[in-house]
C-alpha positions in Angstrom: 36.2 61.1 127.6 39.8 60.2 127.3 42.4 63.0 127.1 42.9 64.0 123.5 46.4 65.0 122.7 45.4 66.5 119.3 43.9 69.7 120.5 45.0 72.5 118.2 46.4 75.1 120.5 48.9 77.1 118.6 49.5 77.8 114.9 53.2 77.9 113.7 54.0 80.4 110.9 55.8 77.7 108.8 53.1 74.9 109.2 50.2 73.9 111.4 51.3 71.9 114.4 49.1 70.2 117.0 50.4 70.5 120.5 49.2 68.4 123.4 46.7 70.3 125.6 45.4 69.3 129.0 41.8 68.1 129.0 41.0 70.7 131.6 42.2 73.6 129.3 39.6 72.5 126.9 36.7 72.9 129.3 35.0 76.3 129.7 35.3 78.0 133.0 32.0 76.9 134.5 32.9 73.3 133.6 36.3 73.5 135.4 34.6 74.8 138.5 31.5 72.7 138.8 32.0 69.7 136.4 28.4 70.0 135.2 26.3 72.0 132.7 24.7 75.2 133.9 21.4 73.9 132.5 21.5 71.2 135.2 21.5 73.8 138.1 18.5 75.4 139.8 18.5 79.2 138.9 20.3 81.1 141.7 18.0 84.1 141.5 15.1 82.0 142.6 17.0 80.7 145.6 18.0 84.2 146.7 14.4 85.6 146.4 13.2 82.6 148.5 15.8 83.2 151.1 15.0 87.0 151.3 11.3 86.3 151.7 12.0 83.8 154.4 14.1 86.2 156.4 11.4 88.9 156.0 8.8 86.4 157.2 10.8 85.6 160.2 11.5 89.2 161.0 7.8 90.0 160.9 6.9 87.1 162.8 9.4 87.1 165.7 10.8 90.5 165.9 8.4 93.1 164.5 5.7 92.5 167.2 2.2 94.1 167.0 1.2 97.7 166.5 -0.1 98.0 170.1 1.6 96.8 173.3 0.2 93.6 174.7 -1.3 93.2 178.1 -2.5 90.3 180.2 -6.0 89.0 180.2 -6.3 90.0 183.9 -5.4 93.6 183.0 -8.0 93.5 180.2 -10.7 92.5 182.6 -9.8 95.3 185.1 -9.9 97.9 182.3 -13.2 96.6 181.1 -14.7 96.7 184.6 -13.7 100.5 184.9 -15.6 101.3 181.6 -12.5 102.9 180.1 -12.7 101.1 176.7 -14.4 102.9 173.8 -13.6 100.5 170.8 -12.5 96.8 170.4 -11.3 95.2 167.2 -11.4 91.4 167.3 -9.1 89.4 165.0 -10.1 85.7 164.9 -7.9 82.8 163.6 -8.5 79.3 162.3 -7.7 77.7 165.8 -10.5 79.8 167.3 -8.1 82.0 169.3 -8.4 85.7 168.9 -6.5 89.0 169.5 -8.4 92.0 170.8 -7.2 95.5 169.9 -8.5 97.7 172.6 -8.8 101.5 172.3 -9.2 103.5 175.7 -11.1 106.8 176.2 -8.3 108.4 178.3 -6.1 110.8 176.4 -3.3 110.4 179.0 -1.5 107.4 180.6 -3.4 105.8 183.5 -2.3 104.1 186.7 -4.1 100.7 186.8 -3.5 97.4 188.3 -0.4 96.8 190.3 0.4 100.5 189.7 1.6 99.7 186.1 2.1 102.7 183.9 0.3 102.2 180.6 2.2 104.3 178.0 -0.6 104.4 175.3 -4.3 104.4 174.8 -4.1 101.4 172.6 -3.5 97.9 173.8 -3.7 94.3 172.6 -4.7 91.1 174.5 -4.7 87.4 173.4 -7.7 85.3 174.4 -8.2 81.6 173.9 -11.6 82.2 172.1 -14.0 84.8 171.5 -17.7 84.0 171.8 -21.1 85.6 171.0 -21.6 86.2 174.8 -18.4 88.2 174.9 -19.6 90.2 171.9 -22.8 90.9 173.6 -21.2 92.0 176.8 -19.1 94.6 174.9 -22.2 95.8 173.0 -24.2 96.2 176.3 -21.4 98.5 177.6 -21.7 100.8 174.6 -18.2 99.7 173.2 -17.9 99.9 169.4 -17.0 96.2 168.2 -15.3 95.3 164.9 -14.6 91.7 163.9 -11.9 90.8 161.5 -10.4 87.5 160.3 -6.7 87.2 161.1 -4.0 85.2 159.3 -1.9 82.6 161.0 1.9 82.1 160.7 1.3 79.1 158.3 -1.1 81.0 156.3 1.2 83.9 155.9 4.2 81.5 155.0 2.1 79.9 152.4 1.0 83.2 150.8 4.5 84.4 150.6 6.1 81.2 149.4 3.5 79.2 147.6 4.0 80.8 144.2 7.7 80.3 144.3 7.4 76.7 145.5 5.1 75.9 142.7 7.3 77.5 140.2 10.3 75.6 141.6 8.5 72.3 141.4 7.5 72.9 137.8 11.0 73.9 136.9 12.5 70.7 138.5 10.0 68.1 137.3 9.2 69.5 133.9 12.3 71.5 132.6 15.2 69.9 134.5 13.9 66.2 134.2 13.4 66.6 130.5 16.7 68.5 129.8 19.9 66.7 129.2 22.8 66.8 131.7 26.6 66.7 131.5 26.8 68.0 127.9 24.1 65.7 126.5 21.4 67.0 124.1 18.9 69.2 125.8 15.4 68.6 125.1 13.6 71.1 127.3 11.8 74.1 125.9 14.8 76.3 126.6 17.1 74.3 124.3 15.3 73.9 121.1 18.3 75.4 119.2 20.8 73.0 120.9 22.3 70.3 118.7 21.3 66.9 119.4 24.7 65.4 118.2 26.1 62.7 120.4 29.8 63.0 121.4 31.1 59.4 121.0 34.0 58.4 123.1 36.7 56.1 121.7 35.8 53.8 124.7 32.1 53.6 123.7 32.7 52.0 120.3 34.3 48.6 119.9 34.0 48.5 116.1 37.0 49.1 113.9 38.1 48.7 110.3 38.9 45.0 111.1 35.2 44.5 111.5 34.4 45.8 108.1 34.8 43.6 104.9 33.7 43.8 101.3 34.4 47.5 100.8 38.1 47.6 100.8 38.3 50.9 98.7 36.0 52.7 101.0 38.0 51.6 104.0 41.2 52.8 102.4 39.8 56.2 101.7 38.5 56.7 105.1 41.7 55.4 106.7 43.4 58.2 104.9 40.9 60.7 106.2 41.4 59.5 109.8 45.2 59.9 109.1 44.6 63.5 108.1 43.6 64.1 111.6 46.1 62.0 113.5 49.2 62.9 111.4 48.5 66.2 109.5 52.3 66.9 108.9 52.6 64.0 106.5 50.2 65.6 104.1 50.9 69.4 104.9 54.6 69.3 104.2 53.8 68.6 100.5 50.9 71.1 100.4 48.1 68.7 101.0 44.9 70.0 102.6 42.5 68.2 104.9 39.3 67.3 103.0 36.1 69.2 104.1 33.6 66.4 103.7 33.1 62.7 102.7 29.8 61.5 101.3 29.1 57.8 101.6 26.7 56.7 98.8 25.1 53.3 98.4 22.1 51.1 98.6 20.5 50.3 102.0 22.3 47.6 104.0 25.8 48.0 102.3 27.5 49.2 105.5 27.6 53.0 105.5 26.6 53.4 109.1 28.9 50.6 110.0 31.9 52.4 108.4 31.0 55.5 110.5 31.1 53.4 113.6 34.5 52.0 112.5 35.7 55.5 112.0 34.6 56.3 115.6 36.5 53.4 116.8 39.7 54.2 114.9 39.9 57.9 115.2 41.5 59.3 118.3 39.6 62.6 118.1 36.1 63.7 119.2 33.4 62.1 117.0 29.9 63.7 116.8 27.1 61.6 115.5 23.6 62.9 114.4 20.8 61.9 112.1 19.5 64.3 109.4 16.1 64.2 110.9 17.3 65.6 114.3 17.8 69.0 112.6 14.3 69.6 111.5 11.6 70.6 114.1 8.2 72.0 113.9 9.4 75.4 115.1 10.8 77.8 112.5 14.5 78.5 112.6 15.3 75.5 114.9 17.1 73.5 112.2 19.5 76.2 111.4 20.2 77.0 115.0 21.0 73.3 115.6 23.4 73.4 112.6 25.2 76.4 114.1 25.4 74.9 117.6 26.7 71.6 116.1 29.5 73.3 114.3 30.3 75.6 117.3 30.7 72.4 119.5 32.9 70.9 116.7 35.1 73.9 116.5 35.7 73.8 120.3 36.7 70.2 120.0 38.6 70.4 116.7 40.2 68.4 115.2 37.1 66.2 115.2 34.7 64.3 112.9 31.0 65.0 112.5 28.9 62.2 111.1 25.4 62.9 109.7 23.4 59.8 108.9 20.6 60.0 106.2 21.6 63.5 105.1 18.9 63.5 102.4 16.4 64.4 105.2 17.9 68.0 105.1 20.0 68.0 101.9 17.3 67.7 99.3 17.3 70.0 96.2 16.1 73.5 97.1 13.0 74.8 95.5 11.2 71.5 96.0 7.5 71.4 97.1 5.3 74.5 97.7 7.2 75.9 100.6 9.7 78.0 98.5 12.7 79.8 100.1 10.9 80.0 103.5 10.7 76.2 103.9 12.3 75.3 107.2 14.2 72.4 105.6 15.8 74.8 103.1 16.9 77.1 105.8 18.6 74.3 107.6 20.3 73.3 104.3 21.4 76.9 103.7 23.0 77.0 107.1 24.8 73.8 106.6 26.2 75.0 103.2 27.5 78.1 104.9 29.1 76.2 107.9 30.7 73.6 105.6 32.4 76.2 103.2 31.4 79.8 103.9 33.3 83.0 104.9 34.1 81.4 108.2 35.8 78.1 107.4 36.0 75.3 110.0 39.6 74.2 110.2 40.3 70.5 111.2 36.5 69.5 111.2 35.7 66.8 108.8 32.0 66.1 107.9 31.0 62.5 107.0 27.6 62.0 105.6 25.7 58.9 104.5 22.7 58.6 102.2 21.1 56.1 99.7 19.4 58.8 97.8 22.3 60.9 96.1 19.9 61.7 93.2 17.8 64.1 95.4 20.7 66.0 97.0 21.2 69.6 96.2 24.1 70.3 93.8 25.6 73.0 96.1 26.1 70.3 98.7 28.0 67.9 96.3 30.5 70.3 95.0 34.2 70.2 96.0 34.9 72.3 99.0 32.0 70.9 100.8 32.0 67.1 100.0 35.3 66.7 98.4 35.1 62.9 98.4 32.2 60.8 97.3 32.7 57.2 98.1 30.3 54.7 96.5 29.6 51.6 98.6 27.9 48.9 96.5 26.8 45.4 97.2 29.8 43.2 97.7 31.0 40.7 95.1 31.8 37.0 95.8 35.0 37.7 97.5 33.5 40.5 99.5 30.5 38.2 100.5 33.0 35.5 101.6 34.9 38.0 103.8 31.7 39.4 105.3 30.4 35.8 106.1 33.7 35.0 107.8 33.3 38.0 110.1 29.7 37.2 111.0 30.5 33.5 111.6 33.7 33.8 113.6 31.8 33.6 116.8 29.3 31.0 115.8 29.9 27.2 115.9 29.7 25.8 112.4 29.4 22.2 111.3 32.1 20.8 108.9 29.4 20.7 106.2 29.4 24.4 106.0 31.6 25.9 103.2 31.8 29.7 103.4 33.0 29.9 99.7 30.0 27.8 98.5 27.7 29.9 100.7 29.1 33.1 99.2 28.6 31.9 95.7 24.9 30.9 96.3 24.1 34.4 97.6 24.6 36.7 94.7 22.9 40.2 95.2 23.1 39.9 98.9 24.2 43.1 100.8 26.1 43.1 104.1 22.9 43.3 106.1 21.4 40.5 104.1 24.3 38.2 104.9 24.3 39.2 108.6 20.6 38.4 108.6 21.4 35.0 106.8 23.8 34.0 109.6 21.3 35.0 112.3 18.4 33.3 110.6 20.6 30.0 110.3 21.6 30.3 114.0 18.0 30.7 115.0 16.9 27.6 113.0 19.7 25.6 114.6 18.5 26.7 118.1 15.0 25.9 117.3 16.0 22.4 116.2 18.2 22.0 119.4 21.4 21.7 117.4 24.7 22.5 118.8 26.3 23.4 115.6 24.9 25.2 112.5 24.7 23.1 109.5 24.7 23.6 105.7 20.9 22.7 105.8 20.3 25.5 108.2 21.9 28.0 105.9 19.9 26.7 102.9 16.7 27.0 104.7 17.6 30.5 106.0 18.5 31.5 102.4 15.2 30.2 101.1 13.3 32.1 103.8 15.1 35.3 102.8 14.8 34.9 99.1 11.2 33.4 98.9 9.7 34.3 102.2 8.5 32.1 105.1 6.5 29.0 104.4 2.8 29.1 105.2 2.1 25.5 105.6 -1.1 26.1 107.6 -2.8 27.7 104.5 -5.4 25.4 103.0 -5.3 25.1 99.2 -7.8 22.9 97.3 -6.6 20.1 95.0 -7.6 22.0 91.8 -5.8 25.2 92.9 -2.7 23.1 93.9 -2.7 21.5 90.4 -3.0 24.9 88.7 0.0 26.2 90.7 2.1 23.2 90.1 1.7 23.5 86.3 2.3 27.3 86.5 5.6 26.7 88.4 6.6 23.9 86.2 6.1 26.1 83.2 8.7 28.5 84.6 11.1 25.7 85.3 10.9 24.2 81.9 11.0 27.4 79.9 14.0 28.6 81.9 15.7 25.2 81.5 15.5 25.2 77.6 16.0 28.9 76.9 19.5 30.1 76.1 21.1 32.6 78.4 18.6 31.9 81.3 19.5 31.8 85.0 19.6 28.3 86.4 16.9 27.2 88.7 17.7 27.0 92.5 14.4 25.8 93.8 10.7 25.5 93.0 7.8 25.1 95.4 4.0 25.1 95.5 4.0 25.7 99.3 2.7 29.2 99.8 5.6 31.6 100.8 5.1 35.2 101.6 2.2 36.5 99.4 2.7 33.9 96.7 0.9 30.5 96.3 4.0 29.2 94.6 7.5 30.3 93.8 10.4 29.6 91.4 13.8 30.8 92.6 16.6 31.4 90.2 20.3 31.5 91.2 22.8 33.3 88.9 26.1 31.6 88.6 28.1 34.7 88.8 27.4 38.4 89.7 26.1 40.4 86.8 26.9 44.1 86.4 25.6 44.5 82.9 22.8 42.6 81.0 22.9 41.7 77.2 19.9 41.4 75.0 19.9 37.7 75.1 19.7 37.6 78.8 16.9 40.2 79.0 14.8 38.3 76.5 15.4 35.0 78.4 14.1 36.8 81.6 10.9 37.8 79.7 10.4 34.4 78.2 10.6 32.4 81.4 8.6 35.0 83.3 5.8 34.3 80.8 6.2 30.4 81.0 3.7 30.1 83.8 0.9 31.8 82.0 1.6 29.9 78.8 1.5 26.5 80.8 -1.9 27.4 82.3 -3.4 28.3 78.8 -1.8 25.2 77.2 -3.0 22.6 79.9 -6.2 24.1 81.2 -7.2 26.2 78.0 -7.7 29.1 80.4 -5.7 31.8 82.2 -5.7 33.0 85.8 -4.6 36.0 87.8 -1.6 34.1 89.1 0.5 35.5 86.3 -0.1 39.2 87.2 3.4 39.7 88.8 5.0 37.8 86.0 3.5 40.1 83.4 4.3 43.2 85.2 8.0 42.3 85.4 8.1 41.2 81.7 6.5 44.5 80.6 8.8 46.5 82.7 11.9 44.9 81.1 10.6 45.2 77.5 9.7 48.8 78.1 13.1 49.6 79.5 14.7 47.8 76.6 13.0 50.0 74.1 12.9 53.4 75.9 16.2 53.4 77.9 18.6 50.8 76.7 18.2 51.3 72.9 17.6 47.6 72.1 14.9 48.1 69.5 16.0 47.9 65.8 13.2 50.3 64.6 13.6 53.0 67.2 17.4 52.7 67.4 19.7 53.7 70.3 17.9 56.6 71.7 16.7 57.4 75.2 13.1 58.3 75.1 12.9 59.6 78.7 11.4 58.3 81.8 7.9 59.5 82.7 8.3 58.1 86.2 10.4 61.0 87.4 9.8 62.0 91.1 7.9 65.3 91.5 8.6 67.9 94.2 12.4 67.3 94.1 13.3 70.6 92.5 13.8 69.0 89.2 10.6 68.1 87.7 7.2 69.5 88.6 5.2 67.8 85.9 5.4 64.6 83.7 6.4 66.1 80.5 6.7 63.6 77.6 9.8 64.1 75.5 8.6 62.5 72.3 5.7 62.8 69.9 2.5 60.8 69.8 3.8 58.8 66.7 7.0 57.8 68.7 4.8 56.8 71.6 2.8 54.6 69.4 5.9 53.0 68.0 7.3 52.4 71.6 4.0 50.6 72.5 4.1 48.5 69.3 7.8 47.5 69.9 7.0 46.6 73.6 4.1 44.4 72.5 6.3 42.7 69.7 9.0 41.8 72.2 6.6 40.4 74.6 4.5 38.5 72.1 7.6 37.0 70.5 8.9 35.7 73.9 5.5 34.3 74.7 5.4 32.5 71.3 8.8 31.0 72.1 7.6 29.9 75.5 4.6 28.2 73.8 6.9 26.3 71.4 9.2 25.1 74.3 6.2 23.8 76.5 4.4 22.3 73.4 7.5 20.3 72.5 8.1 19.3 76.1 4.6 18.5 77.2 5.3 15.1 78.5 8.1 16.6 80.7 5.8 19.4 81.8 3.2 16.7 83.0 5.8 14.6 84.8 7.3 17.6 86.5 4.0 19.0 87.6 2.8 15.5 89.0 6.0 15.1 91.1 5.7 18.7 92.2 2.2 18.1 93.5 3.5 15.0 95.3 6.6 16.4 96.9 5.5 20.2 97.0 9.2 21.3 96.7 11.9 20.5 94.4 15.6 21.6 94.4 18.0 21.9 91.5 19.4 18.4 91.6 15.8 16.9 91.6 14.8 19.0 88.7 17.8 18.0 86.8 17.1 14.3 87.4 13.4 14.7 86.1 14.6 16.4 82.9 17.7 14.2 82.4 16.1 11.8 79.9 15.3 14.8 77.5 18.8 16.6 77.8 19.8 15.5 74.3 17.4 18.1 72.9 19.2 21.3 72.0 18.1 24.5 73.9 15.6 26.8 71.9 17.0 30.3 71.5 14.7 33.1 72.6 14.0 35.4 69.6 12.1 38.6 69.1 
């Protein structure tokens, strides 16, 4: 990693100052000497023991000798012929050789062959082999005979060193190969309590704040956080303190992790990155140990930034489920709370976390002093979408027909990830068609694929089923066209897409942040238009409207229970029985109103839906000719865009729109 000039080395009495420190001074002693983790080394005590055993073996093999002095085979035959032997012990080996340990009957040294003085009555002689005939010869002379199996040098070596060789092989191939080296996270059985956080170098991340768009306020807040670390004097001279933590909140795909990568690219300080799921393990106490180890590493490298992605994996409200206070996840959370703001504070360590479930986080985690700043990252508006599209298309060849502003207007509700996927799908379509430039048609097809799903042209549909689907979708189109406050139609198709036999896509003209009663009633009305068209034309109903009825019922029930849009029940929130259980907040579905109120809620929901359905019947009955014409053309062409729909209904535009009432 590059040299970090912001290492906090000394503390001045007047104010905190950061003095440059050599990178070598930051390293522990063993790292300065060897340059590698001690976990990567083979244990020294094993090497010493193996070396000692090897020396012992060599001493016994080459220097210690045998218990009895050795004589030649000729001397042995001379002694045997003089009947001086009383006992022979034979040691045989795997190569058929043998050593004879000879015991004489003379109590004093003897003068034998070549007048050699034998200093003992015990001798040893080596022979090439020992046969049954030789044994019989000794037995005939009345000599006591013992036969033993001897051990060769190789056998002795294996007996001494085999256990250590096996242990060393297991250590090398199992533990060391599985363990991390050079400071990376260790995964062997000796390192369960080690943090799995990755230390990101400024050279490893190429993303900066210039690559982030649509979240200008969040970028401004995070730039200030980075400046706290790079230029602390600017804030400390007026009494400002460095924030302890920053929590990034927002739906999936809005760029929370991308912002963290940009921070890693902008900050000239160490950056630790870890996922919330990396803390929890099947072994008790591992999560808390990893939290301690993470903050210990952060303190050694302070000032630094620690990023925890998906913190809801360990930060959920305590008391949830049936584990109680002994739950492993709760122990991990408790340790995290202590490390963030306990008796031992972590100076110059900023914790940045991201989650799309802020509702399940523990309240102790969200208080000031732990997460001082909570930055909401929502889906981008039209200006944000335009800026995001410019970033994603700056390295792609675009045709002159592509207008980024029009593309941003036609993609309301798209997140940053959706827009990146839109550009990628358009590029894939252009490559599939062997085009050199990405055209507006490619973007339109890519947008339809994302909004409505891929086409299933190979699916066989009978003429009767196609006609039923055409009238169903035509009913949606006409009711939406003649209902005040409705979203304009973008496209209608009877080609199966995704899990639907047909689809009508709506495209709002602007971003909506609040919905009035008129708009909600219009949504219910055109959702029921397909069912009404089936009943009006075929005098029967099908299961094709199941999803439409579900959406309409959900909107009507929210209007009555949550949004106070019922005149009879008034502006009262009657609770939400769909609360999550096992979040430490609600262990049962407790209804917060009486049986009489529940009956009134059901009646009001039914009245709203039936009124909207009646209004849809009036519209389709009056526009029956247009309905027939639209369905026939839809059967012929299978797909119609907004301009084609407008041409079909142009002759009847003089009629005033029918307002939705309830």
